[in-house]
N, C-alpha and C positions, 0 to 999 in steps of 0.2 A: 176287166180282170183277165180275160183270155188274151187280149192284146198285150197286156203287161207281162203275162207269162212268156209270150213269144219274144217281146223286146228284151226282157231281162235275161233270158237264155243267151242272148247275144251280148248285151251290154255288160254283163258280169264278167265276161271273158275278153271283151273287145280291147280294153286298154293294154292288157298283157299281150294279146295277139298282135296289136299294132307295134309294140315296142320290141318284143322278142321274136315275133314271126315275120314282120314286114320291115323291121329296122327303123321305125319312126322314133323321133326324139320325144321326150316328155313335153317340150314346148309345142311341138306339132300336135301332140294329143290334146293339149289345152286349146289350141286354135280350132281343131276339128270339133271338139265337144262344144266350145263356145259358139262357133258358127252354127252348128246343128241346133242347139237349144235356142239361140237367137232367132233362127229361121222359123222354128215352131211358134215362138211367141209373136213375131212380127206378122206371120200369116194369119194369126187369130184376129188381127184388126179387121182384115177384109172379110173373113168368114163370119165374124160377129156382126158386122154391118149388114152383110148380105142376108143373114138369117133374120135380122130385125126387119129389113126391107121386104123380104118375101113372106115373112110370117111363118117360115118353114125351117125347122131345125134338123129333122131326121135326114133329109136328102143330103145336106152338107156333111152330116156325121157319117153317112154311108160312104160318100166319096172319100173322106179323110181316112176312115178305117180301111177302105179298099186299097188306097194308095200305099198305106203302111204295109199291108199284106203283100203287095206286089214287089216291094223292095227287099223282102226277106231273103229270096233266093240269091241276091247279089253277094251277100256277105260270105258264104262258103266258097264263092268263085273268085274273090278278090285276090289280086297278085301284087298290088302296090297300095300304099296308104291313100293314094288319091282315088282308088276304086272304093275304098271304105268311105272316104269323104263324100263321094257322089251318092252312095247308098244312104248314108246318114242324112245328107241334105234332103234327098227325096222323101225319106221316111219322116223327117221332122216337118216337111211341108204337109204331109198327111196328118200329122199330129196337130199342126196349127189349124188346118181346115176343120178338123172335128172338135177341137177343144172348146172354143167359145160357144158354138151352138149346143154342145152337150151340156155345158154348165148352165146355159140359159134354159135348156129343156128341163133340167132338174128344178130350177127356180119356178118354171111354169107349172110343174106337177105337184108342188107342195105348198102348204099354207105358211104364212110368215112365222107363226109360233113354233114351228118345228124346222125352220130353215137351217139353223146351225147343225141340228142333228142330221138332216138330210145330206148336207155337204160333208159332214164328218163320216157318214156311212159310205157315201160315194168314194171319199178318199180312202177309207178303210178297205173297200173292195178293190180299188186300184192297187193298194199296197199288198193285199193278200196275193194278187197276181205277181207283184213285184218280188215277193220272197219265195213264191212257189217256183218262179222261173229259174233262179239260181240253184234251187234244190234239184230241179230236173236236170239242169246243166251239169251239176256235180255227179248225179247218177249216170248220166250219159258219158261223162268223161271217164268214169270207171269202166263202163260197158264197152266203150269205143277205144279203150287204151290210150286216152289222152288226145284223141283226134278232135281238135277244136273245130275244124271245118265240118266234121260230121255233126257236132252239136248244133252248129249254125243251120245246117240243112234241116234238122228236125224242128227248128223254130217255125218253119212254115206252117206246120199243122195247127197249133193253137191260134195263129193269126187268121187262118181261113175259118176256124170255128167262131172267132169273134165277129167276122163279117156276116156269117150265116145267122148268128144269134140276133144281130141288129136288124137284118133284113126281115126276118120272120117272127121275131119275138117282141119287138118294141112297137108300140102304137103311139103316135104323136097326138096330143090333145088338139081338138078343133079350135080354131081361132074364132071367137065371137065378135063379129063386126058391130053388132048392135050394142053389146056391153062396152066395147072399146073402139069407137069409131076412128080414133087417131092411130090405131095399131099399125095400119098399112100406109099411112101418109109418108111421103118422102122425108128422110132424115137430113137435116141441114147441119152444116158444121157449127153454126152459131149455137145450136141446141147442145151439141157435144161440148163445146168450149164453155158453155154456161151451166154445166151440170152441178156446179156448186163447190164451195171450198171443202166440205167434208169428203166428197169423192176424190178431189185432187190431192187431198192430204193422204188418203189411203194409197194413191198411186205413188206419191213420193216415198211413203213408208215402205211400200213394196219394192221400190228400186233399191233402197238402202239395205233391206233384207237380202235381196238377191246379190248385191255386191259382196255381202258378208258370207254368202253360201254359194261357192263355185261348184263345178261339176263333181258328182260322186265318183267319177273316174279316178280322181286323186286319192280317194279312200282305198280303192283297189290297188293302185300303184304303191301306196304307203304300206299296205299289208305285205305285198311282195318284197318291198324294200327291207323289211325287218325279218324276212326269212320264211314267209308262208309259201308252201309248195303251190305250183301253178294249178294242180288238180283241185286244190282246196280253196283257191282264190274266190270262187263264188260265195263262200261262207260270209264274206264281208257284206254282200248285198242281202243275204238271208238275215243276218243279225240286225242290220239297219232297218229292213222292211218289216221284220216281225215286231220290233218295238213301234215302228211307225204305224202299222195297222192296228195294234192293240190300243194305242193311245188316241187315234184320230176321232173315232166315234164318241167316246166319253168326253173328249175335249170339246167337240162340237156341241154336245148336249149341255155341258156346263156353260158354254158361252151364250146359250139362250137365257141364262139366269143371271149372269154377271157381265160386266163390261168385257167384251172380247179382247180389248187391248191389254188388260192385265194378264190374260193367259198368253198373249203374244210375248209379253215381257218375260214371263217364265220360260218360254221357249228359247228366247235369246240368251238367257242365263245358261241354259243347257248347251247352246251352240258355243258359247265362250269356253265352257268346261271341255267340250268335245275338241275344240281346236287346240287347247292346251295339252290335252292327253295325246292327241295325234302329233303335235310338235315335239313333245318331250319324251314320249314313250319309246322304249328301246327293245320291246319284245312283242310277240303276237298278242298276248293277253292284254297288255296296255292299249294296243291299237284297237282291239275289239271293244274295249271299254269306251274308247273315244267314238267308235262307230255306233255303239248302242246309244250314246248320248246324242249323237248326230240324228239318229232316228227319232229319239224323244223330242228333239227340237222340231223335226219335220211334222210329227204328229200334233204338236201343240200350235203350229202356225199355219200350215198350208191350207187346210180347209177353212180356217177362220178368216184368212185374207179374202178368200172367195166370198164368204158370207158378208164380210164388210163391204165388198163391192155391191152386192145386192142390196144391202142396207142403205147405201148412199146414192145409188143411181136410179133414175126414173125407170119404171117398169118397161116402157116401150123401147128403151135404149139399153136394156140389159146386155144383149149380145155385143153391141158396140162398146159398152163400158168394159166388158171382159176383154175385148180386143185391144182397147187403149191401154188397159192395165198390163196386158201381156206384151204389148209392144214395148212399153217402158222397161218391163222386167227382162225382156229378151235382149235388149241392148245392154242392160246391166250385166246379164249373164255372159254375154260375149266378152265384155271388158274384164269381168272378174276371172273367167277361166283362162283368158289369154295372159293376164298378169300373173295368175297363179302358176301357169306353166313356165313363164319366163323366170319367176322367182325360184322355182324348183331347179331349173336348169342352171341358173347363175349362182344361187346361194344354198340350195338344198331344200329338202322337204320342210325342215323346221321353219324357214322363212315364209314359206307358203301358208302354213297354218297359223303362225303368229300374226301375219298380215290379216287373215280372216278373223282372228280374235279381236284385233283392233277395230275392224269395221263393225263387228257384232256389238262391241261396246258402244259405238256411236249410235247404232240402230236401237239399242236398249235405252239410251238416254232420250232419243226422240220418241220412243213408244211411251215411256213413263210420262214425259211431258204432255203428249197427246191425251193420254188417259186422265191425267190430272186436270187438264183444261176442260175435257168433256164432263167430268164429275163436278167441276166447279160451276159449270153452266146448268147442270141438272137441277130441277126444283127440289127444294128440301121439304121433307115431311113436317107437318105442323105438330110440335111436341104435345099440344093439347088434345 
């Protein structure tokens, strides 16, 4: 939560800072965001594998959160878009290092019957930080008379708080070698490749989801495009993340009782509606409606995809499974954000969001087909 406060204090203003303050094009913003998010996801492959190999999650999480904190002072000192690119690249490496071990640690700490609720709660806390950060940024923009660099400098404080909390407040559960003698055995590629069709189906589904959902930087730029003042631009992330945080935990709990894929399908319907509102809206209110629908989509999908990975991957390969999933999603995010930026530069914002709606429709069809196949294979109750 605290690291998200820090990150969103920066990210809620960064697209505008790049375009209006450093002279970057929207296409370049798309490349920077795509590379940054892809870097985070690809790095999770190695951190997830290492956490499984060592049987230690917290150490890698500390390294990842620490690296994220160290990059924060670079943003207020940036003088070119490439300075920002370097800081974002290093920051996302930190996110990648901590992401898979953190999710595997959550899985280690909870029982299967509350797994969906646990990941929903984790996602909800992440998102509370993600909307608190833009609120703090807005307040500081007023207090600092619109000094974006000053806001970036204050983002260092919650980042350091996050690292301190992890170091002194989190205890990792002990690994029982007697109860799981294979837990520390070397992991071989043939084990990963043989994780089974259900796991790889979730990976493919996650890729299509990510292609349909490019970087949130484009939401911020769209709001400014229709006339939202720069000082109020962080409200975009506030609206999205308030909805996101409110929905995540209940959606996770509900997914423990019904097939998670049907909730994912509902989330994709929300994404299609969001893309249409963002493409066709011509004023701030319409854009904020689209942003709220985007947040609803996130709340209905992101924690559930993590829970599906845990459902379908072997316990001793959980960190590696999250890494593989995030590698595939990261490559998809790079492609999606790059194409979105090029579409915006060449044909306008409408083309970017209509492209997203088309891919979301494809993901919806795949999700419904997957849910129907799973239900068809499920044993039916005896009517007697």
